[in-house]
Every structure is written in structure tokens, then in C-alpha cells.
C-alpha positions as CSV (number, residue, x, y, z in Angstrom):
1,X,182.0,9.7,156.6
2,X,179.2,10.4,158.2
3,X,180.3,13.2,160.1
4,X,181.5,14.7,157.4
5,X,178.4,14.6,155.1
6,X,176.6,16.0,158.0
7,X,178.9,18.8,158.3
8,X,179.0,19.8,154.3
9,X,174.8,19.2,154.8
10,X,175.0,21.7,157.7
11,X,177.8,24.6,155.7
12,X,175.0,24.3,152.7
13,X,171.8,24.6,154.7
14,X,173.5,27.8,156.4
15,X,174.7,29.4,153.1
16,X,171.3,28.8,151.8
17,X,169.6,30.9,154.7
18,X,172.0,33.5,154.4
19,X,171.3,33.8,150.6
20,X,167.8,34.1,152.0
21,X,168.0,36.2,154.5
22,X,170.2,39.1,152.6
23,X,167.6,38.8,149.3
24,X,164.8,39.3,151.6
25,X,166.3,42.5,152.9
26,X,167.2,43.7,149.4
27,X,163.9,43.1,148.5
28,X,162.8,44.9,151.3
29,X,164.4,47.8,151.1
30,X,163.6,48.3,147.4
31,X,159.9,47.5,147.7
32,X,160.0,50.0,150.5
33,X,162.0,53.0,148.4
34,X,159.7,52.7,145.5
35,X,156.8,52.7,147.5
36,X,157.9,56.0,149.0
37,X,158.5,57.4,145.6
38,X,155.0,56.9,144.1
39,X,153.8,57.9,147.1
40,X,155.7,61.4,146.7
41,X,154.4,61.1,143.0
42,X,151.4,61.4,143.3
43,X,151.0,63.2,146.6
44,X,148.9,66.6,146.4
45,X,150.4,69.5,148.2
46,X,148.1,71.0,150.8
47,X,146.0,74.2,149.5
48,X,148.0,77.5,151.0
49,X,146.0,79.6,152.6
50,X,146.0,83.4,151.1
51,X,143.8,86.4,151.6
52,X,142.5,88.5,148.5
53,X,140.8,91.3,147.3
54,X,138.7,92.2,144.0
55,X,140.5,94.7,141.7
56,X,137.9,97.3,141.1
57,X,137.9,100.8,139.8
58,X,137.8,103.8,142.2
59,X,138.9,107.1,142.8
60,X,142.2,107.8,142.8
61,X,144.1,111.2,143.6
62,X,147.7,111.7,142.5
63,X,150.4,113.9,143.6
64,X,153.8,115.2,144.0
65,X,155.9,113.8,146.2
66,X,159.0,115.6,147.8
67,X,160.8,116.2,150.9
68,X,160.8,119.9,152.7
69,X,162.2,121.3,155.4
70,X,160.2,123.3,158.3
71,X,160.5,126.9,158.9
72,X,158.7,129.5,161.1
73,X,156.8,132.0,159.1
74,X,158.4,134.4,161.3
75,X,161.5,133.5,163.1
76,X,164.7,135.5,163.9
77,X,168.0,135.1,166.0
78,X,168.1,138.1,168.6
79,X,171.1,140.5,168.5
80,X,172.8,143.3,170.7
81,X,173.2,146.6,169.2
82,X,175.4,148.2,171.3
83,X,178.6,146.7,173.4
84,X,177.4,146.5,177.6
85,X,177.5,144.3,180.6
86,X,174.2,141.9,181.0
87,X,172.7,143.2,184.2
88,X,169.4,141.1,183.6
89,X,167.7,138.5,181.7
90,X,164.0,138.5,182.0
91,X,163.1,135.3,180.2
92,X,163.7,131.8,180.5
93,X,163.6,129.0,177.4
94,X,160.5,128.0,175.7
95,X,158.3,131.0,177.1
96,X,155.9,132.6,175.0
97,X,156.8,136.5,174.8
98,X,154.3,139.2,173.7
99,X,155.4,142.1,170.6
100,X,157.9,144.6,171.8
101,X,158.4,142.8,175.3
102,X,161.7,143.2,177.1
103,X,164.3,140.2,177.1
104,X,167.5,141.6,177.8
105,X,168.5,144.6,180.1
106,X,172.4,145.8,180.0
107,X,173.8,148.2,182.1
108,X,172.8,151.6,181.4
109,X,173.7,153.9,184.0
110,X,176.8,156.0,182.0
111,X,173.7,156.5,179.3
112,X,170.7,157.4,181.8
113,X,173.0,159.9,183.4
114,X,173.8,161.7,180.2
115,X,170.0,161.5,179.5
116,X,169.4,163.2,182.7
117,X,172.0,166.3,182.1
118,X,170.9,166.4,178.3
119,X,167.0,166.9,179.3
120,X,168.3,169.5,181.6
121,X,170.3,171.5,179.4
122,X,167.0,171.4,176.6
123,X,164.8,172.6,179.5
124,X,167.0,175.6,179.8
125,X,167.4,176.3,176.1
126,X,163.4,176.1,175.8
127,X,163.1,178.7,178.6
128,X,166.2,181.0,177.1
129,X,163.9,180.7,174.0
130,X,160.6,181.4,175.7
131,X,162.3,184.8,176.9
132,X,164.0,185.6,173.6
133,X,160.6,185.4,172.2
134,X,158.9,187.7,174.5
135,X,161.8,190.4,174.6
136,X,161.5,190.5,170.9
137,X,157.5,190.9,171.1
138,X,158.1,194.0,173.4
139,X,160.5,195.2,170.9
140,X,164.1,195.0,173.5
141,X,165.2,192.0,171.8
142,X,167.2,191.3,168.7
143,X,165.8,188.9,165.8
144,X,169.8,187.0,165.8
145,X,169.4,186.2,169.5
146,X,165.9,184.7,168.9
147,X,167.2,182.7,166.4
148,X,170.0,181.5,168.3
149,X,168.0,181.1,171.1
150,X,165.7,178.7,169.1
151,X,168.3,176.3,167.1
152,X,170.2,176.0,170.8
153,X,166.6,174.9,171.9
154,X,165.9,172.2,169.0
155,X,169.7,171.1,169.3
156,X,169.0,170.0,172.8
157,X,165.9,168.5,171.9
158,X,167.7,166.6,169.1
159,X,170.1,165.9,171.4
160,X,167.9,164.1,174.2
161,X,166.3,162.4,171.4
162,X,169.5,160.7,170.3
163,X,170.6,160.1,174.0
164,X,167.2,158.1,174.6
165,X,167.8,155.8,171.4
166,X,171.1,155.1,172.9
167,X,169.4,154.2,175.8
168,X,166.9,152.0,174.2
169,X,169.7,150.0,172.7
170,X,170.5,148.9,176.0
171,X,167.6,146.7,175.9
172,X,166.6,143.5,173.5
173,X,163.0,143.8,172.8
174,X,160.9,141.1,171.0
175,X,159.9,142.5,167.4
176,X,157.1,140.1,167.4
177,X,155.4,138.2,169.3
178,X,156.4,134.6,169.6
179,X,158.5,131.4,171.8
180,X,162.1,132.3,172.9
181,X,164.7,129.3,173.0
182,X,167.2,128.5,175.7
183,X,169.6,131.8,176.4
184,X,173.2,131.9,174.7
185,X,174.4,134.4,177.4
186,X,174.6,135.1,181.3
187,X,174.5,137.1,183.8
188,X,177.5,139.7,184.1
189,X,178.7,138.6,180.1
190,X,180.2,141.6,178.2
191,X,178.6,141.6,174.9
192,X,179.9,143.1,171.8
193,X,177.3,144.3,168.9
194,X,175.8,141.5,166.7
195,X,175.9,139.1,169.7
196,X,173.5,136.4,169.5
197,X,171.1,136.0,172.9
198,X,168.3,134.2,171.9
199,X,166.2,132.7,168.9
200,X,162.7,133.8,168.9
201,X,160.2,131.7,166.5
202,X,156.5,132.1,166.1
203,X,155.5,128.6,165.7
204,X,151.5,129.5,165.4
205,X,152.1,129.4,161.2
206,X,154.8,127.4,160.1
207,X,156.1,127.3,156.7
208,X,157.9,124.2,154.2
209,X,160.3,124.8,151.5
210,X,160.3,122.1,149.1
211,X,161.7,121.6,145.5
212,X,160.3,119.4,142.6
213,X,161.7,118.9,139.3
214,X,161.0,121.3,136.5
215,X,158.6,118.2,135.2
216,X,156.1,118.8,137.3
217,X,156.1,122.3,137.1
218,X,153.2,122.3,135.2
219,X,151.4,120.4,137.6
220,X,151.5,123.1,140.7
221,X,149.9,126.7,141.4
222,X,149.3,129.3,143.9
223,X,147.0,127.7,146.6
224,X,146.7,123.9,145.9
225,X,146.6,121.9,149.3
226,X,149.6,120.0,150.0
227,X,149.5,117.3,153.3
228,X,153.0,116.6,155.5
229,X,153.9,113.9,157.7
230,X,157.3,112.6,159.5
231,X,157.5,109.0,157.7
232,X,155.2,106.6,156.2
233,X,151.8,107.3,154.9
234,X,150.2,109.1,157.4
235,X,150.1,113.1,156.4
236,X,148.2,114.5,159.4
237,X,149.1,118.5,158.5
238,X,147.6,120.4,156.0
239,X,148.4,123.5,154.5
240,X,148.4,125.4,150.6
241,X,151.3,126.6,148.3
242,X,152.2,130.1,148.8
243,X,154.9,130.6,146.6
244,X,156.5,129.2,143.1
245,X,159.6,130.5,142.5
246,X,159.9,131.7,138.6
247,X,163.6,130.5,137.9
248,X,164.4,126.9,137.7
249,X,167.7,126.6,139.2
250,X,169.7,125.2,136.0
251,X,172.4,122.9,137.9
252,X,169.7,120.6,139.8
253,X,166.6,121.2,137.3
254,X,164.5,121.8,140.5
255,X,162.0,124.5,141.5
256,X,161.7,126.3,144.6
257,X,158.3,125.7,146.1
258,X,157.2,127.2,149.5
259,X,153.7,126.8,151.4
260,X,152.2,127.9,154.2
261,X,150.5,125.1,157.3
262,X,148.6,126.0,160.7
263,X,150.1,124.9,163.7
264,X,148.1,125.0,166.4
265,X,148.9,122.2,168.2
266,X,153.0,123.0,168.7
267,X,153.7,119.4,166.7
268,X,155.5,121.2,164.0
269,X,159.1,122.3,164.8
270,X,161.7,125.0,162.6
271,X,164.3,122.8,160.9
272,X,162.5,119.8,160.8
273,X,162.7,117.1,158.0
274,X,159.1,116.5,156.6
275,X,157.6,114.5,153.7
276,X,155.5,116.8,151.1
277,X,152.4,116.0,148.6
278,X,151.0,118.2,146.8
279,X,147.2,116.7,145.9
280,X,146.5,116.8,142.3
281,X,142.6,116.7,141.2
282,X,141.2,113.4,141.7
283,X,140.6,111.0,138.6
284,X,137.8,108.6,138.4
285,X,138.0,104.6,137.3
286,X,141.6,104.1,137.9
287,X,142.4,100.6,138.8
288,X,144.2,99.7,142.0
289,X,145.5,97.3,144.3
290,X,147.4,97.3,147.9
291,X,151.1,97.6,147.8
292,X,151.6,94.3,149.3
293,X,149.7,92.2,146.2
294,X,152.5,93.6,144.0
295,X,156.0,91.5,143.7
296,X,158.8,92.8,141.6
297,X,161.6,90.2,140.7
298,X,164.1,90.5,137.7
299,X,161.9,89.1,135.4
300,X,159.3,92.0,136.0
301,X,156.7,93.4,138.8
302,X,153.6,90.2,139.1
303,X,150.6,89.4,140.8
304,X,149.0,86.0,141.9
305,X,145.0,86.0,140.3
306,X,142.9,83.4,142.1
307,X,140.9,81.6,139.6
308,X,138.5,78.4,139.6
309,X,140.3,75.3,138.8
310,X,139.8,73.6,135.2
311,X,137.5,70.4,135.6
312,X,141.0,68.3,134.1
313,X,142.6,69.8,137.2
314,X,139.9,68.7,140.0
315,X,138.0,65.4,139.1
316,X,139.3,62.3,137.7
317,X,138.6,61.4,134.0
318,X,135.2,58.8,133.8
319,X,136.6,55.5,132.5
320,X,134.2,54.8,129.1
321,X,132.5,51.7,130.4
322,X,131.0,53.9,133.4
323,X,128.0,55.5,133.2
324,X,127.9,58.5,135.2
325,X,125.1,57.7,138.8
326,X,122.1,58.7,138.8
327,X,121.2,62.4,140.3
328,X,119.8,61.8,143.7
329,X,116.2,62.5,144.2
330,X,115.3,66.1,145.0
331,X,114.3,66.2,148.5
332,X,114.0,69.9,149.1
333,X,110.4,69.2,149.1
334,X,110.7,66.5,152.2
335,X,113.1,69.3,154.1
336,X,112.0,71.3,156.9
337,X,112.7,74.7,157.5
338,X,115.5,74.4,160.0
339,X,117.0,71.1,158.3
340,X,119.3,73.4,156.0
341,X,122.8,72.3,156.1
342,X,125.9,74.5,154.6
343,X,127.6,72.9,151.3
344,X,130.5,70.5,152.6
345,X,133.9,71.7,152.1
346,X,134.2,69.0,149.0
347,X,131.7,71.1,147.6
348,X,133.7,74.6,147.1
349,X,134.8,75.0,144.0
350,X,139.0,74.2,144.0
351,X,141.0,77.4,143.8
352,X,144.3,77.9,141.6
353,X,146.6,81.1,141.3
354,X,147.5,82.0,137.9
355,X,150.7,84.3,137.7
356,X,150.6,87.3,136.0
357,X,152.8,89.9,135.0
358,X,151.6,94.0,135.3
359,X,153.1,97.1,134.8
360,X,152.5,99.1,138.2
361,X,152.1,103.0,137.7
362,X,151.6,105.5,140.9
363,X,151.4,104.9,144.4
364,X,149.6,106.4,147.0
365,X,148.8,105.7,150.5
366,X,149.6,101.9,150.9
367,X,148.0,101.7,147.3
368,X,149.4,101.5,143.7
369,X,148.2,102.2,140.2
370,X,147.5,99.0,137.9
371,X,148.4,100.4,134.3
372,X,148.3,97.1,132.5
373,X,148.0,93.3,132.8
374,X,145.1,93.3,135.4
375,X,141.1,93.5,134.8
376,X,138.3,94.6,136.6
377,X,136.5,91.8,138.8
378,X,140.1,89.7,139.4
379,X,140.4,88.3,142.8
380,X,144.2,89.0,143.5
381,X,146.2,87.4,146.2
382,X,147.7,90.5,148.8
383,X,149.6,88.5,151.0
384,X,151.9,85.5,151.0
385,X,153.4,85.6,147.7
386,X,156.9,84.6,148.5
387,X,155.7,80.8,149.1
388,X,153.2,80.6,146.3
389,X,153.8,79.3,142.6
390,X,151.8,79.3,139.4
391,X,148.9,76.3,139.3
392,X,149.4,76.0,143.3
393,X,145.9,75.4,144.9
394,X,144.5,77.8,147.9
395,X,142.0,78.7,150.4
396,X,140.9,82.3,150.4
397,X,140.5,83.6,154.2
398,X,139.9,87.2,154.6
399,X,138.7,87.7,158.0
400,X,142.4,89.5,158.6
401,X,143.4,91.9,156.2
402,X,147.5,92.6,156.1
403,X,147.1,95.9,154.3
404,X,145.7,97.3,158.0
405,X,147.8,97.1,161.2
406,X,146.7,94.6,163.6
407,X,145.3,97.3,166.1
408,X,143.1,99.2,163.7
409,X,141.8,95.1,162.7
410,X,140.9,94.8,166.4
411,X,139.1,97.7,167.3
412,X,137.4,96.9,163.8
413,X,136.1,93.7,165.5
């Protein structure tokens, strides 16, 4: 009987201990989860570090953007005028040649022999003419004989000129000074009239052909400055407009423009693709921002403006029964000249972000014009917008300018 009671007592005791342990585990988990929720609910996200710029009116140089093709002011593909076999090539690739320099010599043995024979005949006819003139002067020669001799001498001289022109066609000469390209023929090759031999380009001055919409035609005029570049915002070449087509293409509604650009270093090459900007008169008091400050979304274009946080957002509300602490005594009189200390980090006013939708305008050299939504003096975030949101606390650090490359900033430091 006693053993039975003891066994029941042990079982009850084990069950009671099990209930206590399970209840403790469940209670601990509940308290832990509740504490974690309260911690994250009351936790304030850390302030993000951003770089900013102050919006202020500045000078703005508007322009007309276009895509152009570079050509030489004087450039031609040289061809031969007559048939013949290539005897000698007197140039090499990328050689600078002078005006009237001989570039190609065709076999001219037959033409040279014909010219020599005709020169001998012309000399004989000239002698006969001189004799006929003398006989006529003495009165022993007829006028018809003199006329015949004079006609024969003139025909022989004309024939010599003709054969000399045929002989000259056996040579290919440069019509102007410039740079020749790669030869397209070889020695011993038979050439027909019109066969292309080489290209000749005068690279000292280039022309740029581009088109603009008819709506922008009124902004252009002869002599306006243009700038050229191969991509991006850098346009190192400067020139001027030399021609505006008086006719607008009825199918594309574009007008052809031609400009000339000096090319002393030879960096521009005929056929090259360039970006063209026609610079218009400068405007004043235009609000601009770096293009990195502008964010485009489905809802519109917006920027982040940095503003001081309102007191309700930063300082806790004082209880009615509490009195504000008395201000500390002014110790400026006791301070020594070398004892000044910078303000603590907590003394600085907290900064928050305000999302502002704006209307952008023209763009130029990494800057964008803001037409609506921005006021002069606003402090605008220039980088890191993808991780920011409205009302977020931030810290301003302008030691690095995201609108400039790292190499430029290193040089400035």
C-alpha cells in the first residue's frame, strides 16, 4: 500500500515539474519576442551620410545639340585619266605631299617617242615658214606658199601641245597639298580610266555636316560658335558655322548645317562621328543642379532637399509638472583664449530630407536646369538618392564631390 502511494506521489511530482518547465519556456519565448518587437518599434534608423549642393542662380549657356559627320574641307579620291601600266609609285601611306607633286607614273615610252617626232616635224615646219617669209619679202615667193607654210607650222605646234598633254596624263599629280592614304594599286598593274589610286585629304581644316530640326532653325546664324566632341560632356574642338541650307527637307523636317573646325593636331579624321553643340547667347539667373541630384521615376522627376528637423521630431516633449533646467552660468568671462572647444555632435541641429517634385529643363555639361519646384538657397542632395526616403535623418559630408571624377578630386587635394 505504501509503495503504491509513493509511486503516485512521484508521478504527480514529475508532472508538476514538467508543467513548470514547459510554462517557463513558453513564457520566456513570449517575453523575448515582445521585447524584440518593442526594441525595433522604438529604434530610430541611423542617419545616412550624403553630399549636397546649394541651389543658386548662375550663368547658363544654352545650346543646340546635334550629331555630325567630319569631312575634309578639301578631299578627293584620285583616279587616272588614261590607260596604262603602272611604272612607278612615288608616295607611301600617310605621306604629306605638296601641291602638284607627282604621285604615280604610268609607262609613257610610246607617247614620249611620238612627242619627240612631232617636235622634229614642228621644227621643220617652222624653218619652212621662215624661208617662205624671206622669199616673199624678196618678191620671189607667192602668198599661197606663205599661207601654206604658216598653216603647217601652226598645226605642228598644236600637235606638239596635244602630245604633251597626252604625255602629262601618264602622270598622276596632287591637285592640292594634303595627306595621302594607302595605295590601291601595285607596280605593273594595268589601269583603266577612272581607276581609283589613292585618297588625298587636307587635314588642316575640317568641315562638319549635321542637321537640326526646323523648330531650331531660327536660333542659328552664320558665324555662330560650335563645339565638337566624341562622346560625353567633353567637347575640345571649336569652330564656326559656315553654311545653312536655305531648304528644309520636306520628308524629315531637318535642315542641313555646315561648320568649319581647325584641326592643327590632326585628331579629327574624315568620316568620323562627332557630337555637336551650337552655343547660344548666355543667360543669367538660371537655377541649375548637377544631373546626379535629379531622380526620374514613374511619378515624375524629384530631388531631396535637406532641411532642419522640427523640434517635435528631435526633442522629447516635457511633462507638465517638470520645469526646464536653469541655464548654465556664463563662463565666457573665465575662459582663456586657448580653451575654446568645438561644439559637440549632439549640439548640431538634426537634418531630415524632404522629397520635392520638380520640372527639369535644358541640360549641359553635367548640369540640368530646374524650371519649377526649386528655390534659390535650397540645400539639395547630389548623390545616394536610391537609399533615401522622405523624412529620413541625414548627415552632410561634402568632402567628396560625386559630380567630379576621383582623379580630378585627387589633383585638387
